[in-house]
FINU-709342 format. One record per residue: residue in one letter; x negated, y, z negated of N, C-alpha, C in turn. Coordinates in steps of 0.05 Angstrom, whole numbers, padded with zeros to 5 digits, always signed. Example, Ala and Ser with C-alpha at 12.3 -4.5 7.8 and 13.67 -1.06 7.14 Angstrom:
<recs>
A-00264-00114-00156-00246-00090-00156-00264-00066-00156 S-00257-00045-00142-00273-00021-00143-00258+00001-00157 
</recs>
This chain:
<recs>
M-01787-01126+00821-01762-01138+00812-01759-01166+00824 T-01749-01186+00809-01745-01213+00819-01719-01215+00834 R-01719-01233+00853-01695-01238+00868-01673-01248+00849 T-01680-01263+00829-01659-01274+00810-01645-01251+00795 L-01661-01231+00787-01649-01209+00772-01629-01194+00790 W-01638-01188+00814-01620-01173+00833-01595-01190+00839 T-01599-01215+00844-01576-01232+00852-01556-01235+00829 S-01567-01237+00804-01548-01240+00781-01532-01215+00778 A-01543-01192+00785-01528-01167+00783-01505-01165+00803 L-01508-01180+00825-01488-01179+00847-01472-01204+00850 C-01475-01222+00831-01463-01249+00835-01432-01248+00836 A-01420-01227+00826-01391-01225+00826-01380-01216+00853 V-01398-01207+00871-01389-01198+00897-01384-01221+00916 A-01359-01224+00925-01352-01246+00943-01357-01238+00972 L-01367-01257+00988-01371-01252+01016-01346-01261+01031 A-01333-01241+01042-01308-01247+01058-01316-01259+01084 A-01297-01272+01096-01302-01284+01122-01305-01262+01143 P-01320-01267+01165-01323-01247+01186-01295-01239+01196 S-01293-01213+01203-01267-01204+01213-01261-01216+01240 A-01235-01218+01246-01227-01229+01272-01238-01214+01295 A-01242-01187+01291-01251-01170+01313-01279-01178+01322 L-01294-01194+01305-01321-01201+01312-01323-01228+01326 A-01300-01240+01332-01301-01265+01346-01315-01262+01372 G-01336-01277+01378-01350-01275+01403-01380-01280+01398 K-01395-01268+01416-01424-01276+01417-01440-01267+01392 C-01429-01248+01377-01444-01238+01353-01436-01252+01327 D-01416-01270+01329-01406-01284+01305-01428-01297+01289 S-01446-01310+01303-01467-01326+01289-01485-01308+01273 L-01490-01284+01283-01508-01266+01269-01495-01256+01243 V-01468-01251+01244-01454-01243+01219-01454-01267+01200 A-01448-01290+01210-01447-01314+01192-01474-01319+01180 A-01496-01313+01194-01523-01318+01184-01529-01302+01158 A-01514-01281+01153-01518-01266+01129-01514-01283+01104 S-01499-01304+01106-01494-01321+01083-01518-01338+01074 S-01537-01342+01092-01559-01360+01086-01587-01347+01090 A-01588-01326+01106-01614-01313+01111-01624-01298+01086 K-01651-01297+01083-01663-01283+01061-01687-01267+01070 G-01693-01246+01054-01718-01231+01059-01720-01220+01087 D-01743-01223+01098-01748-01212+01125-01728-01223+01145 A-01720-01248+01142-01702-01261+01161-01675-01247+01160 L-01666-01238+01136-01641-01224+01134-01642-01197+01148 V-01664-01183+01144-01668-01157+01158-01668-01161+01188 S-01683-01181+01197-01685-01187+01226-01658-01193+01237 T-01643-01209+01223-01616-01217+01232-01598-01192+01235 Y-01600-01174+01216-01584-01150+01217-01592-01132+01241 K-01618-01130+01246-01627-01114+01269-01617-01127+01295 R-01617-01153+01296-01607-01166+01320-01577-01162+01323 L-01562-01161+01301-01534-01155+01302-01529-01127+01312 G-01546-01108+01302-01544-01080+01312-01548-01079+01342 A-01567-01094+01352-01572-01094+01381-01550-01107+01396 C-01537-01127+01383-01516-01142+01396-01490-01127+01396 D-01483-01115+01373-01458-01101+01370-01461-01081+01348 G-01466-01055+01356-01471-01034+01336-01447-01030+01317 D-01423-01031+01328-01400-01028+01311-01398-01050+01290 A-01404-01074+01298-01404-01096+01279-01425-01092+01257 A-01448-01083+01265-01469-01079+01245-01462-01057+01225 R-01449-01036+01235-01440-01015+01217-01419-01025+01198 T-01401-01041+01208-01379-01052+01191-01389-01072+01171 E-01408-01088+01179-01416-01111+01162-01441-01106+01145 Y-01450-01081+01143-01474-01075+01127-01471-01086+01099 E-01448-01082+01086-01445-01090+01058-01448-01120+01055 R-01440-01135+01075-01443-01165+01075-01473-01172+01073 F-01489-01158+01088-01518-01163+01087-01530-01151+01061 M-01520-01128+01053-01532-01115+01030-01530-01132+01005 V-01507-01145+01000-01504-01160+00975-01521-01186+00976 K-01531-01193+00999-01548-01216+01001-01578-01209+01000 A-01584-01183+00999-01612-01175+01001-01629-01187+00979 G-01619-01186+00954-01633-01200+00932-01654-01183+00919 D-01667-01164+00932-01687-01147+00920-01691-01122+00936 L-01705-01103+00924-01709-01077+00937-01726-01080+00962 E-01745-01099+00961-01763-01103+00984-01748-01111+01009 T-01725-01123+01005-01708-01129+01028-01687-01107+01033 L-01676-01097+01012-01654-01078+01015-01663-01052+01028 V-01687-01043+01022-01696-01017+01033-01698-01018+01064 P-01713-01038+01076-01713-01039+01105-01686-01044+01117 L-01669-01060+01103-01642-01065+01113-01626-01039+01114 T-01629-01022+01093-01614-00997+01092-01625-00978+01113 L-01651-00977+01117-01663-00960+01138-01653-00968+01165 S-01650-00994+01169-01640-01004+01195-01611-00994+01199 A-01595-00996+01177-01568-00987+01178-01566-00956+01183 I-01585-00941+01172-01585-00912+01177-01591-00907+01206 S-01609-00922+01218-01615-00918+01246-01591-00923+01264 L-01572-00939+01254-01547-00946+01268-01524-00927+01260 E-01530-00907+01242-01510-00888+01232-01488-00902+01218 A-01495-00923+01203-01475-00937+01186-01471-00922+01160 H-01468-00896+01161-01468-00880+01137-01447-00888+01117 T-01422-00890+01126-01400-00896+01108-01404-00922+01093 S-01413-00942+01108-01418-00969+01095-01440-00967+01074 I-01461-00952+01080-01483-00949+01061-01473-00935+01036 W-01458-00913+01039-01448-00898+01016-01430-00916+00999 K-01412-00931+01012-01395-00949+00997-01411-00971+00983 G-01431-00981+00998-01447-01003+00987-01463-00995+00963 M-01469-00970+00960-01485-00960+00937-01472-00967+00911 D-01446-00968+00910-01431-00975+00886-01437-01004+00877 R-01446-01020+00896-01451-01048+00890-01481-01053+00882 V-01497-01033+00886-01525-01036+00877-01526-01031+00847 P-01539-01048+00832-01541-01044+00803-01551-01016+00797 Y-01539-01003+00777-01544-00974+00772-01574-00969+00769 E-01588-00986+00754-01616-00981+00748-01634-00982+00773 F-01623-00992+00795-01640-00995+00819-01633-00973+00841 R-01611-00958+00836-01602-00939+00857-01623-00917+00861 G-01635-00907+00840-01655-00887+00843-01678-00896+00859 Q-01687-00921+00855-01710-00931+00870-01703-00935+00899 L-01679-00944+00904-01670-00947+00932-01670-00920+00946 A-01657-00900+00933-01655-00874+00945-01683-00862+00950 Q-01701-00865+00930-01728-00854+00933-01743-00867+00957 Q-01741-00893+00959-01756-00906+00981-01744-00900+01008 V-01718-00895+01009-01705-00886+01034-01716-00859+01041 G-01718-00841+01021-01728-00814+01026-01757-00815+01035 E-01773-00832+01024-01801-00833+01031-01805-00840+01061 A-01785-00853+01072-01787-00862+01101-01780-00840+01120 C-01773-00816+01110-01762-00796+01128-01782-00785+01148 S-01808-00786+01141-01828-00775+01159-01830-00791+01185 T-01826-00817+01182-01827-00834+01206-01800-00842+01217 Q-01779-00837+01201-01751-00843+01210-01734-00818+01205 P-01734-00799+01225-01720-00774+01221-01690-00777+01216 E-01679-00800+01223-01650-00804+01218-01643-00802+01188 V-01663-00806+01171-01659-00804+01142-01649-00776+01135 V-01661-00755+01147-01652-00728+01142-01623-00724+01151 T-01617-00734+01174-01589-00733+01184-01570-00747+01165 F-01579-00770+01154-01563-00785+01135-01556-00769+01110 V-01577-00755+01099-01572-00739+01075-01554-00715+01081 Q-01558-00703+01104-01541-00680+01112-01512-00689+01114 A-01508-00712+01126-01480-00723+01128-01469-00729+01101 A-01485-00738+01083-01476-00744+01056-01467-00719+01042 Y-01481-00697+01046-01473-00671+01034-01446-00662+01042 V-01439-00668+01067-01413-00660+01078-01391-00679+01069 A-01397-00705+01069-01376-00725+01066-01371-00734+01037 L-01391-00733+01020-01388-00745+00994-01379-00725+00973 K-01368-00736+00951-01362-00719+00928-01387-00715+00912 G-01385-00697+00892-01409-00689+00877-01426-00711+00866 A-01414-00728+00849-01429-00749+00836-01440-00769+00856 E-01425-00775+00877-01435-00793+00898-01459-00782+00912 F-01458-00756+00919-01480-00744+00933-01505-00742+00915 A-01500-00737+00889-01523-00734+00870-01540-00760+00869 T-01528-00783+00876-01543-00808+00877-01567-00806+00895 W-01565-00789+00915-01586-00787+00935-01606-00765+00930 V-01606-00753+00906-01626-00733+00898-01654-00745+00901 P-01660-00770+00892-01687-00780+00895-01696-00781+00924 A-01677-00785+00942-01685-00785+00971-01694-00758+00980 M-01679-00737+00971-01686-00710+00978-01714-00702+00966 K-01719-00711+00942-01744-00705+00929-01767-00720+00941 A-01763-00744+00951-01784-00760+00962-01790-00754+00991 C-01771-00741+01005-01775-00736+01034-01793-00712+01037 E-01815-00715+01052-01834-00693+01056-01832-00682+01084 A-01813-00690+01100-01809-00680+01127-01802-00650+01126 P-01814-00634+01143-01806-00605+01144-01777-00602+01149 A-01764-00620+01165-01736-00617+01171-01719-00618+01146 M-01727-00634+01126-01712-00636+01101-01715-00610+01085 T-01739-00599+01084-01744-00574+01069-01727-00552+01082 T-01728-00550+01108-01713-00529+01122-01683-00532+01116 W-01673-00556+01117-01644-00560+01112-01637-00552+01083 L-01653-00561+01064-01648-00554+01036-01646-00524+01032 E-01665-00509+01045-01665-00480+01043-01641-00468+01056 E-01632-00479+01078-01608-00469+01091-01584-00472+01074 V-01582-00495+01060-01559-00499+01041-01560-00479+01019 L-01584-00475+01008-01586-00458+00984-01580-00429+00989 V-01587-00419+01013-01583-00390+01018-01555-00385+01030 D-01539-00406+01032-01511-00404+01040-01494-00417+01019 P-01494-00407+00994-01481-00420+00971-01451-00420+00973 P-01438-00439+00960-01408-00438+00958-01400-00415+00941 T-01375-00408+00943-01364-00385+00927-01353-00393+00900 S-01351-00419+00895-01342-00428+00868-01364-00424+00848 T-01357-00421+00823-01377-00416+00802-01393-00441+00795 Y-01383-00465+00802-01398-00489+00798-01392-00508+00822 N-01414-00520+00832-01411-00540+00853-01432-00561+00849 E-01423-00586+00844-01442-00607+00836-01461-00614+00859 K-01451-00613+00884-01469-00620+00906-01491-00598+00910 Y-01483-00573+00907-01502-00551+00909-01523-00554+00887 N-01514-00561+00863-01532-00564+00841-01552-00587+00846 A-01543-00608+00859-01561-00630+00866-01582-00621+00885 V-01575-00604+00904-01595-00593+00923-01615-00575+00908 L-01604-00559+00890-01622-00542+00873-01642-00559+00858 Q-01632-00580+00846-01649-00597+00830-01672-00609+00847 A-01665-00620+00870-01685-00632+00887-01705-00612+00896 Y-01696-00589+00904-01713-00568+00915-01733-00557+00894 V-01722-00551+00871-01739-00539+00850-01759-00560+00839 D-01750-00584+00835-01767-00605+00824-01791-00611+00841 T-01788-00607+00867-01810-00613+00886-01827-00589+00892 R-01815-00565+00892-01830-00541+00900-01838-00523+00877 R-01826-00526+00854-01833-00510+00831-01832-00480+00838 M-01854-00466+00832-01854-00437+00837-01851-00429+00866 D-01859-00447+00884-01856-00442+00912-01826-00440+00920 A-01809-00449+00903-01780-00447+00908-01769-00419+00903 L-01784-00403+00890-01773-00377+00880-01762-00359+00902 P-01776-00355+00925-01765-00337+00945-01738-00345+00955 T-01734-00371+00959-01708-00381+00968-01687-00378+00947 L-01694-00383+00922-01675-00379+00900-01667-00350+00897 E-01686-00332+00900-01679-00304+00898-01660-00296+00920 K-01664-00306+00945-01645-00300+00966-01617-00311+00959 A-01616-00335+00949-01591-00347+00942-01576-00331+00920 A-01591-00322+00900-01579-00307+00878-01569-00280+00889 T-01584-00268+00907-01575-00242+00918-01550-00245+00934 V-01548-00267+00949-01523-00272+00964-01499-00275+00945 I-01503-00291+00924-01482-00296+00904-01475-00270+00890 A-01494-00253+00884-01488-00227+00871-01469-00210+00888 G-01471-00213+00914-01454-00197+00931-01426-00209+00936 R-01424-00235+00935-01398-00247+00943-01387-00268+00923 G-01402-00273+00902-01393-00293+00882-01404-00320+00888 G-01404-00337+00868-01414-00364+00872-01428-00375+00846 P-01442-00397+00848-01454-00410+00825-01479-00396+00815 L-01476-00371+00806-01500-00356+00797-01515-00369+00774 S-01500-00379+00755-01514-00392+00732-01531-00415+00741 L-01522-00430+00760-01538-00453+00770-01565-00443+00782 V-01563-00421+00798-01587-00411+00810-01606-00399+00790 L-01595-00384+00770-01612-00372+00750-01625-00394+00733 D-01610-00415+00727-01622-00438+00713-01645-00449+00729 A-01642-00452+00755-01663-00463+00772-01687-00445+00773 M-01683-00419+00773-01705-00400+00773-01721-00403+00747 Q-01707-00406+00725-01721-00410+00699-01735-00437+00699 R-01722-00457+00710-01734-00484+00710-01760-00485+00727 A-01761-00467+00747-01784-00467+00765-01810-00461+00750 T-01808-00447+00727-01831-00440+00712-01841-00463+00694 Q-01824-00483+00691-01831-00504+00672-01852-00524+00683 P-01873-00529+00669-01893-00549+00678-01880-00576+00679 E-01893-00594+00694-01883-00621+00697-01882-00635+00670 S-01901-00629+00653-01902-00641+00626-01887-00622+00607 F-01868-00633+00592-01854-00617+00572-01872-00608+00549 R-01895-00620+00547-01914-00612+00525-01928-00586+00532 D-01929-00579+00557-01943-00555+00566-01925-00531+00565 Q-01937-00508+00562-01922-00483+00562-01923-00471+00590 P-01902-00456+00598-01902-00443+00624-01925-00423+00626 D-01936-00420+00650-01957-00401+00656-01945-00373+00653 P-01956-00356+00636-01945-00329+00633-01942-00314+00660 A-01961-00319+00678-01959-00305+00704-01935-00314+00719 D-01928-00340+00717-01903-00350+00730-01878-00337+00718 V-01878-00335+00691-01855-00323+00678-01852-00294+00687 T-01874-00279+00689-01873-00252+00699-01862-00250+00727 T-01871-00269+00744-01861-00269+00772-01831-00273+00773 V-01821-00292+00756-01792-00296+00756-01778-00272+00745 E-01788-00260+00724-01776-00236+00713-01774-00214+00734 E-01795-00210+00750-01794-00189+00771-01773-00196+00791 A-01770-00221+00798-01750-00229+00818-01722-00224+00806 L-01718-00230+00780-01693-00225+00768-01686-00195+00767 V-01705-00179+00762-01700-00150+00762-01691-00141+00790 R-01704-00151+00811-01695-00143+00838-01666-00152+00843 I-01659-00176+00834-01632-00186+00838-01612-00168+00823 A-01619-00161+00798-01601-00145+00782-01597-00117+00794 Q-01618-00106+00805-01617-00079+00816-01599-00078+00841 A-01596-00101+00854-01580-00102+00879-01552-00113+00873 A-01546-00118+00848-01521-00131+00840-01501-00112+00827 P-01475-00118+00828-01456-00103+00813-01461-00106+00783 P-01450-00088+00766-01457-00088+00738-01452-00114+00723 E-01429-00128+00729-01423-00152+00715-01444-00174+00720 V-01455-00174+00745-01475-00194+00752-01502-00186+00740 A-01508-00160+00741-01533-00150+00729-01535-00157+00700 R-01513-00156+00685-01514-00163+00657-01521-00192+00653 Q-01511-00210+00670-01518-00238+00668-01548-00241+00672 V-01558-00227+00692-01587-00229+00698-01604-00218+00675 A-01595-00196+00664-01609-00185+00641-01611-00205+00618 D-01589-00219+00613-01589-00239+00592-01610-00261+00598 R-01613-00268+00623-01633-00289+00630-01661-00278+00626 I-01666-00253+00632-01692-00242+00627-01698-00242+00597 Y-01677-00236+00582-01680-00237+00552-01687-00265+00543 A-01674-00285+00555-01679-00313+00548-01708-00321+00554 L-01720-00308+00574-01748-00314+00581-01767-00301+00562 G-01757-00284+00544-01773-00272+00523-01781-00243+00527 S-01768-00229+00546-01775-00201+00551-01751-00183+00547 E-01744-00177+00522-01721-00160+00516-01725-00132+00527 P-01748-00119+00525-01751-00092+00536-01745-00091+00566 L-01755-00111+00580-01750-00111+00609-01720-00115+00615 A-01707-00133+00600-01678-00137+00603-01663-00112+00596 A-01671-00099+00575-01657-00074+00567-01661-00051+00586 S-01683-00052+00602-01688-00031+00621-01666-00031+00643 L-01651-00053+00645-01630-00054+00665-01604-00042+00655 L-01602-00036+00629-01577-00026+00618-01567-00001+00631 P-01584+00019+00638-01574+00043+00651-01561+00037+00678 S-01570+00016+00691-01556+00008+00716-01530-00007+00711 I-01530-00022+00690-01506-00038+00683-01484-00019+00672 Y-01492+00000+00656-01473+00019+00644-01479+00047+00652 A-01479+00051+00678-01487+00078+00689-01469+00100+00679 D-01444+00094+00673-01425+00115+00664-01429+00121+00634 R-01447+00107+00620-01451+00112+00592-01478+00124+00585 V-01494+00129+00606-01520+00141+00601-01517+00170+00591 Q-01530+00176+00569-01528+00202+00556-01548+00222+00569 S-01544+00247+00564-01563+00267+00574-01591+00260+00563 G-01610+00260+00581-01637+00252+00573-01643+00223+00580 G-01623+00208+00588-01627+00181+00598-01624+00159+00577 G-01617+00167+00551-01614+00146+00531-01586+00134+00531 L-01582+00115+00513-01556+00101+00510-01547+00103+00481 M-01521+00107+00477-01511+00110+00450-01500+00083+00440 W-01507+00077+00415-01497+00053+00401-01483+00062+00375 V-01468+00043+00364-01454+00049+00339-01454+00023+00322 A-01456+00026+00296-01455+00003+00278-01440+00012+00253 A-01428-00007+00239-01412-00001+00216-01414-00023+00195 A-01415-00015+00169-01416-00033+00147-01390-00030+00131 I-01378-00052+00123-01352-00051+00110-01355-00056+00080 E-01351-00035+00064-01351-00038+00035-01322-00043+00027 Q-01317-00065+00012-01289-00072+00006-01287-00079-00024 C-01264-00070-00036-01260-00074-00065-01231-00071-00072 D-01218-00092-00083-01191-00091-00094-01171-00078-00075 G-01171-00087-00050-01151-00077-00031-01159-00051-00018 D-01182-00040-00024-01191-00015-00011-01216-00022+00005 A-01222-00005+00024-01246-00009+00040-01256+00018+00051 V-01282+00020+00053-01295+00043+00066-01312+00032+00088 V-01308+00043+00112-01324+00034+00135-01346+00055+00138 H-01370+00048+00129-01393+00066+00132-01404+00062+00161 W-01408+00083+00176-01417+00080+00203-01437+00100+00212 V-01452+00093+00232-01472+00111+00243-01473+00106+00274 S-01477+00128+00288-01481+00126+00317-01508+00139+00324 W-01521+00130+00344-01547+00142+00352-01552+00137+00381 T-01570+00152+00392-01578+00149+00420-01608+00141+00421 E-01614+00121+00438-01641+00112+00440-01648+00104+00469 A-01673+00102+00474-01682+00093+00501-01674+00064+00504 P-01669+00055+00529-01660+00027+00534-01684+00008+00530 T-01688-00001+00506-01710-00020+00500-01700-00046+00487 R-01674-00048+00480-01664-00073+00468-01635-00077+00476 L-01627-00102+00474-01600-00110+00483-01581-00111+00459 A-01591-00113+00435-01573-00116+00411-01584-00099+00388 V-01566-00088+00373-01574-00070+00351-01564-00078+00324 L-01551-00101+00322-01540-00109+00296-01561-00112+00275 E-01582-00127+00282-01603-00132+00262-01617-00106+00252 P-01625-00089+00270-01639-00064+00259-01620-00046+00244 A-01593-00048+00249-01574-00030+00236-01565-00040+00208 T-01569-00066+00203-01557-00078+00179-01568-00067+00153 A-01595-00068+00150-01606-00059+00125-01601-00030+00119 P-01605-00012+00139-01600+00017+00133-01571+00022+00125 L-01552+00009+00137-01524+00014+00130-01517+00003+00102 R-01528-00021+00096-01523-00032+00069-01536-00016+00047 A-01555+00001+00055-01568+00017+00035-01553+00044+00030 A-01532+00049+00045-01516+00073+00041-01503+00073+00013 K-01498+00096+00003-01486+00099-00024-01458+00088-00025 P-01452+00069-00043-01425+00058-00045-01405+00080-00053 K-01380+00076-00045-01359+00095-00051-01337+00083-00068 L-01338+00057-00071-01318+00043-00088-01331+00034-00114 K-01314+00028-00134-01325+00024-00161-01334-00004-00167 C-01325-00024-00152-01333-00051-00158-01354-00062-00138 A-01372-00079-00148-01392-00091-00131-01382-00118-00121 G-01388-00124-00097-01379-00149-00085-01401-00162-00068 D-01393-00178-00049-01412-00190-00031-01426-00169-00014 P-01449-00176-00003-01462-00157+00015-01443-00147+00037 W-01444-00122+00043-01426-00111+00063-01429-00125+00090 V-01406-00131+00101-01406-00142+00129-01413-00119+00148 V-01431-00124+00166-01440-00104+00185-01433-00113+00213 R-01422-00094+00228-01416-00099+00257-01430-00078+00274 A-01436-00085+00298-01448-00066+00316-01436-00070+00344 S-01436-00049+00359-01426-00051+00387-01444-00070+00403 E-01432-00087+00418-01447-00106+00434-01458-00094+00460 T-01447-00071+00467-01457-00056+00491-01459-00026+00483 P-01473-00011+00498-01473+00018+00493-01445+00029+00495 V-01440+00050+00479-01413+00062+00479-01413+00088+00496 A-01389+00096+00504-01386+00119+00521-01385+00145+00504 G-01408+00152+00493-01410+00177+00478-01397+00176+00451 R-01393+00200+00440-01381+00202+00413-01353+00190+00412 A-01338+00194+00433-01311+00184+00433-01311+00153+00432 G-01330+00141+00446-01332+00111+00445-01340+00101+00418 A-01358+00116+00404-01366+00108+00377-01342+00110+00358 E-01327+00132+00359-01304+00135+00342-01283+00114+00347 A-01280+00106+00372-01260+00085+00379-01269+00058+00367 F-01294+00053+00367-01305+00028+00355-01298+00027+00325 V-01303+00049+00312-01298+00050+00283-01268+00048+00277 Q-01252+00063+00293-01223+00062+00288-01212+00035+00291 A-01222+00019+00310-01213-00008+00314-01218-00025+00289 I-01240-00020+00275-01245-00035+00250-01226-00026+00228 V-01221+00000+00226-01202+00010+00206-01175-00002+00211 D-01166-00001+00236-01139-00012+00243-01137-00042+00236 E-01159-00056+00241-01159-00085+00235-01156-00090+00205 L-01170-00074+00189-01167-00077+00160-01139-00069+00150 D-01129-00047+00161-01101-00039+00154-01082-00062+00160 G-01086-00075+00183-01068-00097+00190-01070-00121+00171 Q-01092-00122+00156-01095-00143+00136-01086-00135+00108 G-01073-00111+00107-01063-00101+00082-01084-00087+00065 V-01107-00080+00077-01129-00066+00063-01127-00037+00069 K-01127-00020+00049-01127+00009+00054-01155+00018+00060 A-01159+00026+00086-01186+00031+00095-01189+00060+00104 K-01213+00071+00101-01220+00096+00112-01249+00095+00121 D-01257+00113+00139-01284+00112+00149-01301+00135+00138 R-01327+00130+00138-01345+00151+00130-01370+00150+00148 E-01375+00172+00162-01399+00173+00178-01423+00179+00161 E-01443+00162+00163-01468+00165+00147-01489+00180+00164 T-01488+00206+00162-01506+00223+00179-01535+00220+00171 K-01541+00211+00147-01568+00209+00138-01581+00181+00142 V-01564+00163+00152-01575+00136+00158-01589+00136+00185 T-01613+00124+00185-01629+00122+00209-01634+00093+00216 V-01628+00086+00240-01632+00058+00249-01661+00056+00259 S-01675+00036+00251-01704+00034+00259-01707+00032+00289 G-01728+00044+00299-01734+00043+00327-01722+00066+00343 T-01705+00083+00330-01693+00105+00344-01710+00130+00342 
</recs>
């Protein structure tokens, strides 16, 4: 990047006069920010830090807007980090052209192996900044290869917030998964298990687990072995979770392409609805309607837990039932229970709700159980 490009992006920033509190031996170093460039600017800032640390922390932005390019701004910022000028750096980031912020954060992160204060800086940002402000430093977390950064990221992840969404936590998830991919899975499983027990941003963690299987290139398909590994982790999470959480996890397994595995969790999710023999009961109904009358053709059945939804397999058999009204109309609307029902009484309640709904619309409705209809797969 050219110095001209950087300077033009910052030309509207005015340099205020040094504060009165700086009157004294360090005044000349602050004033030098107006004319120093490149390495000389960084050197002057370091000398100011040695002369008066408080002044250097306060005046970082004065030097930052004169940096002119990343080659100067990065060492300047690293010097400010060593002085714990955290607040000034965070505020100054708003003055860095947006297209250059990611590069600055990345290069700051790359320095963490030789400058451990960078890890402390990111940790402080997690505590002090709001979500969008902290997310600016995701490239630093991704670029930092110091073990201390990895350890801290894992500590944050396994102690999740209790809110269902947290932008800072999501930023940590992004950085951790993007750098560790499938190696992130054990930590993500721990985080999800914690959330399952006490609440928190479960969707964010499940998203991250699914993202861990994605190759770096969007053109490539996930490794089936990786998908299986994630599915197995999700099953363990669901088995240790209350029913409402287990259902969310089952839906994620389904999204990964394994409906039978997701459905195998249904007996745990709906333990009070398991029928004798271990199967689950479902119900579906087709509505035949004509001139203010309606017949609700319905069927209930019990099957092994191998699928999460039964509307599609129930549609054709119900529409093939013998009509009871005299006029032909549009194909019958078919509805199916979205979850297993609690036995025969649950099936009848599902049907009665449809009849009541039709009656409320001024349609004279009655139900008919189709004992000869068989839903495929049962």
